[in-house]
N, C-alpha and C positions, 0 to 999 in steps of 0.2 A: 377106443384107443387102439392104435396099432403099435406092436412092440416086437422087436427081434431080440431075443435073449441069448440065442445060440447055446442053449442048455443041453441039447441032444447031440452028441458027437456024430459028425458026418452029415448033419442036416443043415444044408446051406440056406434053407428057407427061401429059395428063388434067386439068390445072389450068385453072380458068376463074373469071372474076369473077362475083359474085352481086349485090352492092350497092356503091354509092358508090366505084367503082373504075374507072379507065380500063381498056380491054381490055389484058390482059397481053401482053407482047412478050418473046420469047426471042431474044437476039442472038448466041448461041453461047458466051456466058460466064455469063449469069445470066438469070433471069426478072425483068422489071421491070414495075411498074404504079404509078399515082399515085392517091392518095386524092382523091375528088371530093366527099366528104361526111363526116358524122360517124361512119359505121359501115361502113368498107370491109371487104369480105369476099372472100376467095379460097378456093376449095374444090377438092378433088380429087374427080373424078367417081366413082371406085370406091375404097372403103377397101382399102388394101393388106393382104393376108393375110401377116402377119409373125409367126412364132412368137417368143415372148419368154420370157426367164427373168430372174432377178434380176441377171444379168451383162450384160444388154443396156442400151443407152442410146440417146438421141436427141440429135443435134446439129443445131441450127438456127441459121443465120446470117441476120440481118435488119439492114437499115440504113434510116435516114430522115434527111431534111434538116430535119426539124422536131422540136422538143422536145415531150415529152408522154408519155402512157401508152399502152401497147398491150396487147391481150389475145390470147393464143394458145390455141386449143382443139383 
């Protein structure tokens, strides 16, 4: 299983901002960044090699202080 817990302050674990996003910060609890434009993008430097079957799933937790629509790719 691949997991990003962001439990070590400053350790981005390969994630970085690309567009319309403040530099991400890891505070030991979570990774945080703020949108600065209409198309904020956060990417993982290397695609994780994770073998999958029909019994695997992905759980992603996101939050925002603004209403609206988000896309996840």
